[in-house]
C-alpha positions as CSV (number, residue, x, y, z in Angstrom):
1,M,62.3,-113.3,63.9
2,A,61.1,-111.0,66.4
3,D,63.0,-110.6,69.9
4,D,60.2,-112.3,71.5
5,G,60.6,-115.8,70.2
6,I,61.3,-119.0,71.1
7,R,63.6,-119.7,74.0
8,P,66.1,-122.9,74.6
9,D,64.4,-123.1,78.0
10,W,61.1,-124.3,76.6
11,I,62.0,-127.8,75.9
12,N,61.9,-128.6,79.9
13,K,59.1,-126.5,80.6
14,D,55.2,-128.0,80.6
15,Y,53.5,-124.5,80.6
16,Y,50.1,-126.4,80.2
17,A,50.6,-128.5,83.1
18,E,51.5,-125.2,84.8
19,L,48.4,-124.0,84.0
20,G,46.5,-127.2,84.7
21,V,45.1,-127.2,81.0
22,K,45.5,-129.8,78.1
23,K,47.7,-129.4,75.2
24,D,44.5,-128.9,72.9
25,A,42.7,-126.2,75.3
26,S,41.2,-123.6,73.8
27,S,42.2,-119.9,74.1
28,D,39.5,-119.0,76.5
29,D,39.9,-122.2,78.8
30,I,43.9,-121.2,78.9
31,K,43.0,-117.5,79.8
32,K,40.1,-118.7,82.4
33,A,42.8,-120.7,83.9
34,Y,45.3,-118.3,84.2
35,R,43.0,-115.8,86.0
36,K,41.9,-118.3,88.4
37,L,45.7,-119.2,89.4
38,A,46.9,-115.7,89.3
39,R,44.1,-114.7,91.8
40,A,44.9,-117.4,93.9
41,N,48.2,-116.6,94.1
42,H,49.1,-113.0,93.5
43,P,51.3,-111.5,96.2
44,D,49.1,-108.7,97.3
45,S,46.9,-111.5,98.8
46,N,49.4,-113.9,100.0
47,P,51.8,-111.5,102.0
48,G,54.9,-113.4,102.9
49,D,53.8,-116.9,101.2
50,E,57.2,-117.4,99.3
51,A,55.5,-120.5,97.3
52,K,52.6,-118.9,96.1
53,H,54.9,-115.7,95.0
54,E,56.8,-118.2,93.1
55,K,54.0,-119.9,91.6
56,F,52.5,-116.6,90.5
57,K,55.6,-116.0,88.6
58,K,55.6,-119.3,86.7
59,V,51.7,-118.8,86.2
60,A,52.5,-115.5,84.4
61,E,55.5,-116.9,82.7
62,A,53.2,-120.0,81.3
63,Y,50.3,-117.4,80.2
64,D,52.9,-115.2,78.4
65,V,54.1,-118.0,75.8
66,I,50.6,-120.1,75.2
67,G,48.4,-117.2,76.0
68,D,49.7,-116.1,72.8
69,A,48.8,-117.7,69.6
70,E,52.1,-117.0,67.6
71,K,54.2,-118.3,70.7
72,R,52.4,-120.9,71.4
73,K,52.9,-122.3,67.9
74,K,56.4,-122.1,68.4
75,Y,56.8,-123.8,72.2
76,D,54.3,-126.5,70.9
77,E,56.6,-127.0,67.9
78,V,59.8,-127.0,70.3
79,R,58.3,-129.4,72.5
80,T,57.6,-131.8,69.6
81,L,61.1,-131.9,68.7
82,G,62.5,-132.4,71.8
83,A,59.8,-135.3,72.6
84,T,60.8,-137.3,69.5
85,G,64.5,-136.8,69.6
86,G,64.9,-134.9,66.5
87,F,64.0,-135.9,63.2
88,P,63.6,-139.3,61.5
89,G,67.0,-141.0,60.7
90,G,68.7,-138.5,62.8
91,F,70.9,-135.9,61.1
92,G,73.0,-137.0,58.2
93,G,71.6,-140.8,58.6
94,T,69.6,-142.5,56.3
95,G,66.5,-142.7,58.0
96,G,64.8,-145.4,56.0
97,G,66.8,-145.1,52.9
98,R,66.4,-141.2,53.2
99,G,69.4,-138.9,54.0
100,Y,68.8,-135.6,56.2
101,N,71.3,-133.0,55.2
102,F,72.2,-130.7,58.2
103,E,72.8,-127.5,56.5
104,D,69.4,-127.8,54.6
105,L,67.4,-128.5,57.8
106,F,68.9,-125.8,59.8
107,G,70.0,-123.1,57.6
108,G,72.5,-122.5,54.7
109,G,72.0,-123.4,50.9
110,A,68.7,-122.7,49.4
111,Q,66.6,-123.6,52.5
112,S,65.9,-120.2,53.9
113,G,63.4,-119.5,56.4
114,G,61.7,-122.4,58.0
115,L,63.2,-124.5,60.3
116,G,67.1,-122.4,59.8
117,D,65.2,-119.6,60.5
118,M,63.4,-121.0,63.6
119,F,66.7,-122.5,65.2
120,G,68.7,-119.5,64.3
121,D,66.2,-117.5,66.2
122,L,66.6,-119.9,69.2
123,F,70.2,-120.2,69.5
124,G,71.6,-116.9,68.1
125,G,72.4,-117.3,64.5
126,A,73.2,-119.8,62.1
127,G,75.6,-122.6,62.8
128,G,73.2,-124.4,65.1
129,G,75.3,-124.4,68.2
130,G,73.7,-127.2,70.0
131,F,72.9,-129.0,66.9
132,G,76.7,-130.6,66.3
133,G,77.7,-127.2,64.9
134,R,80.2,-125.0,66.4
135,R,79.9,-123.9,69.9
136,T,78.5,-119.8,69.4
137,T,77.9,-117.3,72.0
138,P,73.9,-116.9,72.1
139,R,72.5,-113.2,72.0
140,S,70.9,-111.9,75.1
141,R,67.4,-111.2,74.1
142,P,65.5,-108.8,75.5
143,I,62.5,-110.6,77.7
144,K,59.4,-108.8,78.0
145,G,58.4,-108.2,81.4
146,A,55.6,-110.3,83.7
147,D,52.1,-109.3,83.5
148,V,50.9,-108.1,86.7
149,E,47.3,-108.6,88.1
150,T,45.4,-106.4,90.6
151,S,41.9,-105.1,91.4
152,A,40.4,-101.9,92.4
153,T,36.8,-100.8,93.7
154,I,35.3,-97.5,92.3
155,G,31.9,-95.5,92.9
156,F,28.7,-96.5,90.6
157,T,28.9,-92.8,89.3
158,D,32.6,-93.0,88.7
159,A,32.1,-96.2,86.6
160,L,29.4,-94.0,84.5
161,E,31.8,-90.8,84.0
162,G,35.4,-92.5,84.3
163,V,38.0,-92.2,86.8
164,T,41.7,-91.7,87.6
165,I,42.7,-93.7,90.7
166,S,46.0,-94.5,92.4
167,L,47.2,-98.2,92.5
168,R,49.9,-99.6,94.7
169,L,51.9,-102.5,93.2
170,T,54.2,-104.9,94.0
171,S,56.2,-107.0,91.1
172,D,59.3,-108.7,90.3
173,A,62.5,-106.5,89.9
174,A,66.3,-106.5,90.3
175,C,67.7,-107.0,93.6
176,P,68.1,-103.3,94.9
177,D,71.3,-104.2,97.0
178,C,73.3,-106.1,94.0
179,N,71.4,-104.8,91.0
180,G,70.5,-108.0,89.8
181,T,74.1,-109.6,89.8
182,G,73.2,-112.1,92.8
183,G,76.7,-111.4,94.5
184,K,77.7,-110.0,97.8
185,P,77.7,-106.0,97.2
186,G,81.7,-105.1,97.2
187,T,82.8,-108.6,96.1
188,K,83.9,-109.3,92.2
189,P,82.9,-112.0,90.1
190,R,84.6,-114.5,88.1
191,V,84.3,-116.5,84.8
192,C,81.6,-119.6,85.6
193,P,83.6,-122.9,85.3
194,E,80.4,-124.6,84.4
195,C,80.0,-122.8,81.1
196,E,83.5,-121.3,81.0
197,G,81.9,-118.1,80.4
198,A,79.2,-118.9,77.8
199,G,76.2,-118.5,79.8
200,Y,74.6,-121.9,78.3
201,V,75.5,-125.6,78.6
202,V,74.7,-128.0,75.3
203,N,72.8,-131.3,76.9
204,S,71.7,-133.7,74.8
205,V,67.7,-134.5,74.5
206,G,67.6,-138.1,72.6
207,G,69.6,-139.4,69.7
208,A,71.6,-136.7,67.9
209,F,69.3,-134.0,69.1
210,S,71.1,-131.8,71.8
211,M,69.8,-128.2,72.8
212,N,71.8,-125.0,74.5
213,E,70.3,-124.6,78.1
214,T,70.8,-121.8,80.6
215,C,74.0,-122.6,82.6
216,P,72.3,-123.9,86.3
217,R,75.2,-122.9,88.1
218,C,75.4,-118.8,86.8
219,G,71.9,-118.7,85.4
220,G,73.0,-117.1,81.8
221,R,75.0,-114.2,83.8
222,Q,78.1,-115.8,82.5
223,L,80.1,-114.7,85.7
224,I,79.8,-116.3,89.3
225,Y,80.0,-114.4,92.8
226,D,82.1,-116.9,95.7
227,E,79.8,-115.0,98.2
228,S,76.1,-114.6,97.3
229,C,73.8,-111.2,97.9
230,P,72.3,-111.8,101.4
231,T,69.5,-110.0,100.3
232,C,68.2,-112.1,97.3
233,R,70.4,-115.0,98.3
234,G,72.2,-115.1,94.9
235,S,68.8,-115.2,92.6
236,G,69.6,-111.3,91.7
237,R,65.8,-110.8,91.7
238,G,63.7,-109.0,94.2
239,T,60.6,-107.0,94.4
240,S,59.4,-103.4,93.6
241,A,56.7,-101.5,95.3
242,R,55.8,-98.6,93.1
243,T,52.3,-96.3,92.9
244,I,50.9,-95.9,89.3
245,Q,48.0,-93.4,88.6
246,A,45.5,-96.0,86.2
247,R,42.6,-94.4,83.9
248,I,39.5,-96.4,84.3
249,P,37.2,-95.6,81.3
250,A,33.8,-94.3,81.2
251,G,31.5,-97.3,81.3
252,V,33.4,-99.8,82.9
253,K,31.3,-102.6,84.3
254,D,31.6,-104.2,87.7
255,R,34.1,-107.1,87.4
256,Q,35.4,-106.0,84.1
257,R,39.2,-106.4,83.1
258,I,41.1,-103.5,82.3
259,R,44.3,-103.8,80.4
260,L,46.9,-101.0,80.8
261,K,49.7,-101.8,78.4
262,G,53.2,-101.5,80.0
263,K,52.3,-101.0,83.5
264,G,53.4,-104.6,84.5
265,A,57.0,-105.8,85.7
266,A,59.9,-104.2,84.1
267,G,61.6,-106.4,81.2
268,E,65.1,-107.8,81.1
269,N,67.8,-106.9,78.8
270,G,66.2,-103.9,77.5
271,G,62.7,-105.9,76.7
272,P,59.5,-104.1,77.2
273,A,57.5,-104.2,80.5
274,G,54.3,-106.2,81.0
275,D,50.8,-105.5,81.0
276,L,48.5,-104.8,84.1
277,Y,45.2,-106.3,84.3
278,V,43.1,-104.6,86.9
279,T,39.8,-106.5,87.8
280,V,37.3,-103.5,88.6
281,H,34.6,-103.7,90.7
282,V,31.7,-101.1,91.2
283,T,30.0,-100.2,94.3
284,P,26.2,-100.4,94.1
285,H,23.5,-97.2,93.9
286,R,20.8,-96.6,96.5
287,V,18.6,-95.5,93.6
288,F,20.1,-96.6,90.1
289,G,20.8,-100.0,88.5
290,R,22.0,-101.2,85.4
291,K,21.1,-103.3,82.6
292,D,23.7,-103.2,79.8
293,D,24.9,-99.9,79.2
294,N,21.1,-98.4,80.3
295,L,20.8,-97.0,83.8
296,T,17.7,-98.3,85.8
297,I,15.2,-96.8,88.0
298,D,12.0,-97.9,89.5
299,V,9.6,-95.2,89.8
300,P,6.9,-95.3,92.7
301,V,3.5,-94.0,91.4
302,G,0.0,-94.1,92.8
303,F,-2.7,-95.7,90.8
304,D,-4.3,-92.4,90.3
305,E,-1.2,-91.4,88.4
306,L,-1.5,-94.1,86.4
307,A,-5.3,-94.1,85.6
308,L,-5.4,-90.5,85.0
309,G,-1.8,-89.6,83.7
310,A,0.6,-87.9,85.2
311,E,3.9,-85.9,85.2
312,V,6.8,-87.0,87.4
313,K,10.2,-85.8,88.2
314,L,13.0,-88.3,87.8
315,P,16.7,-87.7,88.9
316,T,19.7,-88.3,86.8
317,L,22.9,-89.8,87.9
318,T,24.5,-86.9,86.8
319,G,23.0,-83.3,86.1
320,S,19.4,-82.1,86.3
321,P,16.2,-84.1,86.8
322,V,14.1,-84.8,83.8
323,T,10.2,-84.9,83.6
324,L,8.6,-88.3,82.8
325,R,5.1,-88.0,81.3
326,I,2.7,-90.8,82.0
327,P,0.0,-91.2,79.6
328,A,-3.7,-92.0,81.1
329,G,-4.3,-95.8,81.4
330,T,-0.5,-96.6,82.0
331,P,-0.3,-100.5,83.2
332,N,1.6,-101.0,86.3
333,G,5.3,-102.2,85.5
334,R,5.5,-100.5,82.0
335,T,9.1,-99.2,81.4
336,F,9.8,-95.9,79.8
337,R,13.3,-94.8,77.9
338,V,14.9,-91.5,78.3
339,R,17.3,-91.2,75.8
340,G,21.1,-90.3,76.5
341,K,21.0,-90.7,80.2
342,G,23.0,-93.9,80.5
343,F,26.6,-95.6,80.1
344,R,29.1,-93.9,77.7
345,R,29.9,-96.8,75.4
346,A,33.3,-97.5,73.9
347,D,32.2,-96.0,70.3
348,G,31.0,-92.9,72.1
349,T,27.5,-93.5,72.3
350,V,25.7,-92.8,75.3
351,G,23.0,-95.7,76.7
352,D,19.5,-94.8,78.1
353,L,17.6,-94.4,81.3
354,L,15.1,-97.1,81.6
355,A,12.3,-96.1,84.3
356,T,9.8,-98.4,85.5
357,V,6.8,-97.5,86.9
358,E,5.6,-99.0,90.0
359,V,2.2,-98.5,92.0
360,Q,2.4,-98.1,95.7
361,I,-0.5,-99.1,98.0
362,P,-0.8,-96.9,101.1
363,A,-0.7,-99.4,104.1
364,V,-3.1,-96.9,105.7
365,L,-6.1,-94.5,104.4
366,D,-7.8,-91.5,106.0
367,A,-11.1,-91.2,105.8
368,D,-11.7,-88.9,102.7
369,A,-9.4,-91.2,100.8
370,K,-11.3,-94.4,102.0
371,A,-14.4,-92.7,101.1
372,A,-13.0,-91.8,97.4
373,V,-11.7,-95.6,97.1
374,E,-15.2,-97.0,98.0
375,A,-16.9,-94.4,95.5
376,Y,-14.4,-96.0,92.8
377,R,-15.3,-99.4,93.7
378,D,-19.2,-99.1,93.8
379,A,-18.7,-96.9,90.1
380,M,-16.8,-100.5,89.1
381,A,-19.5,-102.5,90.2
382,D,-20.9,-103.4,87.2
383,K,-17.2,-104.1,85.3
384,P,-15.9,-107.0,87.0
385,L,-12.3,-107.8,86.2
386,R,-12.0,-111.7,86.5
387,T,-15.3,-112.7,84.7
388,S,-13.1,-114.2,82.0
389,L,-11.5,-116.5,84.9
390,L,-14.8,-118.2,85.4
391,E,-15.6,-118.6,82.1
392,E,-15.8,-122.3,81.0
393,S,-13.5,-123.4,78.2
């Protein structure tokens, strides 16, 4: 099994309840619940609120497990076994006339893979330390660091071309004073009397089913200090503030969530760092808008330009202006497409510039313009535009 497999503490943690979703929730529902809770409890938005900081870490831990399809499957299996107290008839019992051989179920003999591999991965090897077998010392598994959420605001032009930004991040890390030991600097540790240095204790979950759990006194460190670190109060954890450079790709949309792999909180026991999720906010532009991967622009024109045809200059977001040729008789509100002047897509292609012509009516006409409009009206007098509206059906 991979190093990021199942963990013994899963049986006592209800990650579905932590995210406020049902056990049969879809992956999209789980993701939405996580994003909502992460935003509400993010340390950057709640400075000094330890309760929300702790909630943020629990939410991130829950999403790291049930937000991953493979981990979620293993988590559900462990929780189901814990809730039922093991297997029908116990281990080696009759179970309604049928016996269950411990070695067959949890490793050894011809039964390789399946439950044997699963619980071997959980408890650090064959023998099933918490299942009535010999007490073995579990392996210290690398643990992936927590994912980190943040947000950034960029300009409209930066969204078109892509930009590198600086992000100031605060995340969970080892206490800087005790280096994660939890003990007062300068003091010496001793073997934990609760677990006798094993780092875990064996607890009965029901019937013949028991599990190894992290020692509540030493937290799995195997050692304890008589005097706790005053900075972290014995937890061994602290916060780390750092500044990173993040590349926002070209074509990013407003409120789009960008994943930066390995830029989150540091892992434990040599585990990989978590990921950083950046929600990007794009400021609106004075002239341009956006529709999918296309730029949009409203072009003010005169009646004469639509009636007689014209050539008008259009700005582009980057580069030189382009010339738009308007054919004679163009209706008001028509949209023209200028190829290759929009946003860059993920596949390398580029969207277009969509220019919509809008007739502007002058509020005041001088004498010459008024005379010209009146002459036009007289010329069109025998061509009423609304005749069809008055016809009986």
